C-alpha positions in Angstrom: -22.4 5.4 -15.6 -24.6 3.0 -13.5 -22.7 0.4 -11.5 -23.9 -3.1 -10.7 -24.3 -4.3 -7.3 -21.7 -5.9 -5.0 -21.7 -9.3 -3.9 -20.9 -8.3 -0.3 -21.2 -5.1 1.7 -17.9 -3.3 1.6 -16.3 -2.5 5.0 -15.4 1.2 5.0 -13.9 1.3 8.4 -11.2 -0.4 10.3 -10.7 -0.3 14.2 -7.7 2.0 14.5 -6.9 1.4 18.1 -3.1 2.0 18.4 -1.8 -1.5 19.4 0.3 -3.9 18.0 -2.6 -5.6 15.8 -3.5 -2.5 14.0 -1.6 -3.3 11.0 -3.0 -6.7 10.8 -6.6 -5.4 11.0 -5.9 -3.1 8.2 -4.7 -5.9 6.0 -7.5 -8.1 7.2 -10.0 -5.5 6.2 -8.7 -5.0 2.7 -8.7 -8.6 2.3 -12.3 -8.9 3.3 -13.0 -6.4 0.9 -11.6 -8.6 -1.9 -14.7 -10.5 -1.4 -16.8 -7.9 -2.7 -17.3 -8.5 -6.5 -19.4 -6.9 -9.0 -22.3 -8.7 -10.2 -24.8 -8.1 -12.8 -27.2 -10.8 -11.8 -28.9 -12.3 -8.6 -26.6 -15.4 -8.5 -23.3 -13.1 -8.3 -22.4 -13.6 -12.0 -21.0 -10.7 -14.1 -21.6 -10.6 -18.0 -19.9 -6.9 -18.4 -16.3 -7.3 -19.5 -14.9 -4.3 -17.8 -16.3 -5.6 -14.4 -15.2 -9.0 -15.1 -11.3 -7.8 -15.4 -12.1 -5.6 -12.2 -13.1 -9.0 -10.4 -10.0 -10.6 -11.7 -7.9 -7.8 -10.4 -9.6 -8.1 -6.9 -8.8 -11.8 -6.9 -5.0 -11.1 -7.7 -5.1 -8.5 -4.8 -6.5 -11.1 -2.6 -3.7 -13.6 -3.2 -1.2 -10.9 -2.4 -2.8 -10.0 0.7 -3.2 -13.7 1.8 0.6 -14.0 1.6 1.1 -10.6 3.4 -1.1 -11.7 6.2 0.5 -15.1 6.7 3.7 -13.4 6.9 2.5 -10.7 9.4 0.6 -13.3 11.4 3.9 -15.4 11.9 5.8 -12.3 12.8 3.3 -11.4 15.4 3.2 -14.6 17.0 6.9 -14.6 17.5 
């Protein structure tokens, strides 16, 4: 199966320095990767039903990660 292009470059590595902000960097990287969407044209649109669903699931994951990041940032500031 040939995959369409992604709208952004996928981040493959996280700074794994063992400090208090390590969990935050992991979640931020996963969240940033939620901006990578499958695209079948040059404008970032997708006309393939399977890839549309995959993009929708990515949006749902992004919302969950946004909430988790908000909680973790509050925790780290205290």
